[in-house]
C-alpha positions in Angstrom: 10.7 84.4 -21.4 9.0 87.4 -23.1 5.3 86.6 -24.7 4.5 86.9 -27.9 1.7 88.5 -29.1 -0.7 86.8 -30.9 -4.6 86.8 -31.8 -7.7 84.4 -30.6 -9.6 83.3 -33.6 -12.5 80.5 -33.6 -10.8 77.4 -35.2 -13.7 76.1 -36.9 -12.2 72.7 -37.1 -15.3 71.0 -38.2 -13.9 68.4 -40.1 -11.7 67.1 -37.4 -13.4 63.8 -37.1 -13.7 63.2 -40.7 -11.4 60.5 -41.7 -9.8 61.3 -45.2 -11.5 59.7 -48.2 -10.3 58.5 -51.5 -11.2 60.6 -54.5 -12.8 58.7 -57.6 -9.9 58.8 -60.4 -10.6 62.0 -62.3 -10.6 62.1 -66.0 -7.5 64.4 -66.3 -4.9 65.8 -64.3 -3.1 69.3 -65.3 0.3 69.1 -63.3 2.5 72.4 -63.3 6.0 72.6 -63.0 6.4 74.9 -60.7 5.0 73.7 -57.1 7.9 74.3 -54.9 10.4 77.4 -54.1 13.3 77.1 -56.6 13.8 76.6 -59.9 10.7 74.9 -62.6 11.0 71.7 -63.5 11.3 71.0 -67.6 9.1 68.3 -69.0 11.0 65.1 -69.5 7.6 63.5 -71.4 6.3 65.0 -74.7 2.4 64.8 -76.1 1.1 61.3 -76.7 3.8 59.8 -74.6 2.0 57.5 -72.0 2.6 57.5 -68.6 2.3 55.7 -65.6 1.4 56.7 -61.8 4.3 57.5 -59.8 6.7 57.9 -63.8 9.4 61.4 -63.4 7.8 63.7 -65.9 9.6 66.8 -64.9 13.0 67.5 -63.9 15.6 69.7 -63.7 19.5 70.1 -62.9 18.7 73.2 -60.5 20.4 72.4 -56.9 17.0 74.1 -55.8 14.3 72.3 -57.2 12.5 68.9 -56.8 11.0 66.2 -59.6 7.3 66.1 -60.5 5.8 62.4 -61.0 2.6 61.9 -62.8 -0.2 61.0 -60.1 -2.2 59.0 -62.8 -1.7 56.7 -65.6 -3.2 57.4 -69.3 -1.5 60.2 -72.0 0.5 63.0 -71.9 -2.6 65.1 -73.9 -1.2 68.3 -73.7 2.2 70.1 -72.7 0.9 74.1 -72.4 1.5 77.1 -70.5 0.1 77.6 -67.1 0.1 80.8 -64.8 0.5 80.2 -61.2 -1.2 82.0 -58.2 2.2 84.6 -58.4 1.6 85.8 -61.1 4.3 83.5 -63.3 4.3 81.5 -66.0 5.2 77.6 -66.2 4.7 74.8 -68.4 2.1 72.1 -67.0 1.7 68.2 -68.5 -1.9 67.6 -68.7 -2.9 63.6 -68.7 -5.8 62.2 -70.0 -6.7 58.7 -67.6 -6.7 55.6 -69.2 -8.5 54.5 -65.7 -6.3 51.7 -65.1 -4.0 53.3 -62.6 -1.1 51.7 -63.7 2.0 52.1 -61.2 5.3 52.8 -62.5 8.2 50.4 -60.7 8.4 52.1 -57.4 11.2 50.4 -55.0 12.2 51.8 -51.8 15.3 53.6 -51.8 18.5 52.2 -50.1 19.5 54.5 -47.5 22.8 53.7 -46.2 24.1 57.5 -44.9 23.3 60.9 -45.3 24.2 61.5 -49.2 22.1 58.9 -50.1 19.0 59.7 -47.9 19.4 63.4 -49.1 19.3 61.6 -52.7 16.0 59.4 -52.0 14.5 62.7 -50.0 15.2 64.7 -53.6 14.1 62.0 -55.9 10.7 61.5 -53.8 9.7 65.0 -55.0 8.9 66.1 -51.9 8.9 69.9 -50.4 7.6 71.7 -47.6 3.7 70.6 -47.1 3.2 73.0 -44.9 2.6 76.1 -47.6 5.8 77.6 -48.5 6.9 74.2 -50.5 10.6 74.5 -50.0 12.8 71.7 -51.3 13.3 69.2 -48.2 16.7 67.7 -49.5 17.8 71.4 -49.4 16.5 72.4 -46.2 18.4 68.9 -44.7 21.6 69.5 -46.5 22.7 72.1 -44.0 25.8 72.9 -43.6 25.4 74.3 -39.7 25.4 72.8 -36.6 21.9 72.1 -35.6 21.2 70.9 -32.2 16.9 70.7 -32.5 14.6 69.7 -35.1 11.0 71.2 -34.7 8.5 69.4 -36.2 5.2 71.4 -36.8 1.8 70.0 -35.8 0.6 73.6 -34.3 -1.8 73.8 -37.4 -3.3 77.7 -36.1 -4.9 78.4 -39.4 -9.0 77.8 -39.0 -11.0 75.0 -41.0 -7.5 73.2 -41.9 -7.4 69.6 -40.4 -5.5 67.8 -43.3 -2.2 67.5 -40.7 -4.1 66.7 -38.0 -5.4 63.9 -39.2 -2.5 62.6 -40.8 -1.7 62.7 -37.1 -4.9 61.2 -36.2 -4.7 58.4 -39.3 -1.0 57.2 -39.1 1.0 58.6 -36.1 3.4 55.7 -37.2 4.0 57.7 -40.2 5.3 60.9 -38.4 7.2 59.5 -35.6 9.1 56.7 -38.5 10.0 60.0 -40.3 11.2 62.0 -37.3 13.4 59.1 -36.7 14.7 59.2 -40.3 16.0 62.7 -40.3 17.4 62.3 -36.6 19.3 59.1 -37.5 20.7 60.5 -41.1 21.2 63.9 -40.1 22.8 63.5 -37.1 20.0 66.0 -35.3 20.0 65.0 -31.7 16.8 66.5 -30.0 13.7 67.3 -31.7 10.2 68.9 -30.5 7.0 67.8 -31.9 5.2 70.9 -31.1 1.3 70.7 -31.2 -1.7 73.2 -29.9 -3.8 72.2 -27.3 -6.7 71.6 -29.4 -5.6 68.9 -30.5 -5.5 67.1 -27.1 -6.0 63.5 -28.4 -3.1 63.7 -30.4 -0.7 65.4 -27.6 -1.6 62.1 -25.5 -1.2 59.5 -28.1 2.5 61.3 -29.5 3.6 61.4 -25.5 3.0 57.4 -25.3 4.4 56.8 -28.6 7.6 58.7 -27.4 7.6 58.2 -23.7 10.6 55.7 -24.3 12.7 57.9 -26.6 14.2 60.7 -24.1 15.3 62.8 -27.6 12.0 63.5 -28.6 9.8 66.0 -26.9 6.0 66.6 -27.0 5.1 69.9 -26.6 1.8 71.6 -26.2 1.3 74.8 -27.3 -1.0 77.6 -26.5 -4.0 77.6 -29.4 -3.3 81.2 -30.4 -2.2 82.8 -33.7 -0.6 82.8 -35.6 1.4 80.3 -33.4 2.6 77.7 -36.5 4.3 80.5 -37.9 8.2 79.5 -38.4 9.7 82.3 -36.6 7.2 82.2 -33.8 7.6 78.6 -33.8 10.9 78.3 -33.6 10.3 80.6 -30.1 8.1 78.8 -28.8 9.9 75.6 -28.8 13.4 76.7 -28.2 13.3 80.4 -26.6 15.5 81.3 -29.6 14.6 84.4 -31.7 15.4 84.4 -35.7 16.3 88.0 -36.7 15.2 89.6 -39.7 17.4 88.2 -42.9 17.9 85.0 -40.7 16.6 81.1 -40.7 15.9 78.8 -38.3 19.3 77.1 -39.5 21.0 80.4 -38.0 19.6 79.7 -35.0 20.9 75.7 -34.8 17.0 74.7 -35.7 15.5 72.7 -38.4 11.6 73.0 -38.9 9.8 70.2 -40.7 5.6 70.1 -41.4 4.3 66.6 -39.6 3.1 65.9 -43.2 6.2 66.6 -44.7 8.5 64.0 -41.9 5.6 61.5 -42.6 5.4 61.3 -46.3 9.0 60.6 -46.6 8.9 57.7 -43.8 6.2 56.3 -46.1 8.6 57.0 -49.4 11.5 54.9 -47.8 8.9 52.2 -47.1 7.1 51.7 -50.5 8.7 53.9 -52.8 6.2 56.0 -54.2 6.7 59.7 -55.3 4.7 62.5 -54.0 1.6 62.7 -56.3 -1.3 62.7 -53.5 -2.4 65.2 -51.0 -4.3 64.8 -47.7 -7.0 67.9 -48.1 -9.3 70.1 -46.0 -12.7 70.7 -48.3 -14.7 73.3 -46.1 -16.8 76.4 -46.4 -20.3 78.0 -46.4 -21.0 76.1 -50.0 -20.0 73.1 -49.6 -22.5 70.7 -48.4 -20.8 67.9 -47.1 -17.3 69.1 -45.8 -14.8 66.6 -45.6 -10.7 65.9 -45.8 -10.0 63.7 -49.3 -6.7 62.4 -50.7 -6.8 63.6 -54.3 -3.8 63.3 -57.0 -1.7 66.1 -57.7 -3.2 68.2 -60.8 -7.0 67.3 -60.2 -9.0 70.5 -60.5 -10.4 71.6 -57.5 -14.0 71.8 -58.9 -13.7 68.0 -58.7 -13.0 67.9 -55.0 -16.1 70.2 -54.4 -18.3 67.8 -56.5 -17.0 64.9 -54.4 -18.4 66.9 -51.3 -21.9 67.3 -53.3 -21.2 71.0 -53.9 -22.9 72.7 -56.8 -19.9 74.7 -58.2 -22.1 77.4 -59.4 -23.1 78.5 -56.2 -19.4 79.0 -55.2 -18.6 83.2 -55.0 -15.0 82.5 -53.4 -12.5 80.2 -53.3 -9.3 80.0 -51.9 -6.3 77.9 -51.4 -5.3 77.6 -47.7 -6.7 78.9 -45.1 -8.7 82.4 -44.7 -5.7 84.1 -43.2 -3.0 83.2 -45.4 -4.7 81.6 -47.9 -4.7 83.2 -51.5 -8.0 83.3 -53.9 -8.1 81.4 -56.9 -10.1 83.0 -60.2 -11.3 79.5 -61.2 -12.6 76.0 -59.6 -10.3 74.5 -62.6 -7.2 75.4 -60.9 -5.1 72.0 -59.9 -4.3 70.9 -56.8 -0.4 70.9 -56.1 1.9 69.2 -53.9 1.5 72.4 -51.0 -2.6 72.2 -51.0 -3.5 71.8 -47.8 -6.8 72.8 -47.8 -9.5 74.7 -50.3 -12.7 77.2 -49.2 -15.0 77.8 -50.8 -18.1 80.2 -49.8 -21.5 81.0 -51.2 -21.2 84.4 -50.2 -19.0 87.1 -49.7 -19.4 91.1 -49.6 -15.9 93.0 -50.3 -15.6 95.0 -46.7 -15.2 98.5 -47.1 -12.2 99.9 -46.6 -12.4 103.3 -44.6 -9.5 106.0 -42.8 -7.0 104.7 -40.0 -8.5 105.4 -36.9 -5.2 105.0 -35.4 -6.6 102.5 -32.8 -3.5 100.6 -32.6 -5.0 97.3 -32.7 -2.3 96.1 -35.8 0.5 96.9 -33.6 -0.9 95.2 -30.8 -1.8 91.8 -32.8 1.4 91.8 -34.2 3.8 89.0 -33.3 7.0 90.6 -34.9 6.4 93.9 -33.3 5.8 95.5 -36.4 3.7 98.5 -37.0 1.5 97.9 -40.1 0.0 101.3 -39.6 3.2 103.1 -40.5 4.7 100.7 -43.0 1.1 101.6 -44.9 2.2 104.7 -44.9 5.9 104.4 -46.0 4.5 101.9 -48.8 1.9 105.1 -50.3 4.7 107.3 -50.0 7.0 104.9 -51.5 9.8 105.5 -49.0 12.1 102.2 -49.4 14.4 103.8 -46.4 11.7 104.0 -44.1 10.3 100.5 -45.0 13.9 99.1 -44.1 14.3 100.6 -41.5 10.5 99.9 -40.2 11.5 96.0 -40.7 9.2 95.4 -43.3 11.2 92.2 -44.3 9.7 90.5 -40.7 6.6 90.5 -42.0 5.1 86.7 -42.3 2.1 87.7 -43.9 0.0 86.1 -41.3 -2.9 88.4 -41.9 -3.1 89.4 -38.1 -3.5 93.2 -38.7 -5.6 92.8 -41.1 -7.8 90.8 -39.7 -7.8 93.1 -36.2 -8.4 96.4 -38.1 -12.0 98.1 -37.8 -11.1 99.7 -40.9 -10.7 97.1 -42.8 -7.4 98.3 -44.3 -5.5 95.5 -46.2 -2.2 95.7 -44.0 -1.0 92.5 -44.6 -1.1 92.8 -48.5 0.0 96.0 -48.5 3.5 94.8 -46.5 4.0 92.3 -49.2 3.7 95.1 -51.8 6.2 96.6 -49.6 8.5 94.0 -50.1 8.3 93.5 -53.6 9.0 97.3 -53.9 12.3 97.1 -51.8 13.4 94.4 -54.2 
């Protein structure tokens, strides 16, 4: 089998041994109506309404959308425009807490077949929790033959340990979710793919699945970007997902480990997706930890919970250091796809110099792209050359930017190139 290119990073999994703690109830939350790939929801509540924890507050008739629920009980204090990290604007519902944590009537869904299972998955509000946020019920409503479910438990980015803590604290939820997906979609085989820097959970899942031949636990090298979808499909099955293809085209469905775990919990208690397990790390963070936080909680609340002075934060990143997005404010709310926030007390913008044609970016790219050539084609606004060089295959993993001795923003340029083509 061809060996994919990769790079080696310092894992910095400093919070791996930190059990997730529950964040104190925030005084208010701001819940955007767009937290998934697809059509944003429209608020189903109005200013002044009293809402309960778990109550639906946003929905859409569009197929590519999932409902949104209140993460605390209280009063809708405002419905306003909110600018997302991608620059788009959507509505957001602000709720002031009543301090009571009163819960809406949440009952486990009745599931008897694939249709009722997909309906339950949609009503839970779940989307891909690995970062992309694709509506899960749409992914599982496949029309093609699928023979393998791959569970992404790689968590290859430095610092982030939220998925790892899910596997340590509630492995039975993961296995329960896998079984449900296999049962109601008819997928005959599952591969749970875990990097070797997590030997304890590999051992645990080998024991849990020892009498289930349909589920394989696969140990993957601890390299980057091992957790990228196309890389993971190749590592787990040997199949290549080509340009313009998705894993389903190769008879594979990929799901994040926290996504399947949530689906299991929802079938047991009926509580929709209203909170996330999040890693809070960085040089500005006094006490790095994992925390359970309601969706809509301001990042400043998470930082304060770790004993961090928000005034010392010079750089704030949602996600990991390789693929994360810089935030402009600590008032940014937690969303469904949040898995980590990194706060640094020191940051100096790297000085970009001329390309020296060293070829490190080419040797680092798992997709066999030529980032230096792509950068030139983008500067020339040469769409045909960008297409010929297959910029659409770029996963924005950031490996090329990371290894570049000239500090050129190669991965970022590739994303701008994709927009130019579109």
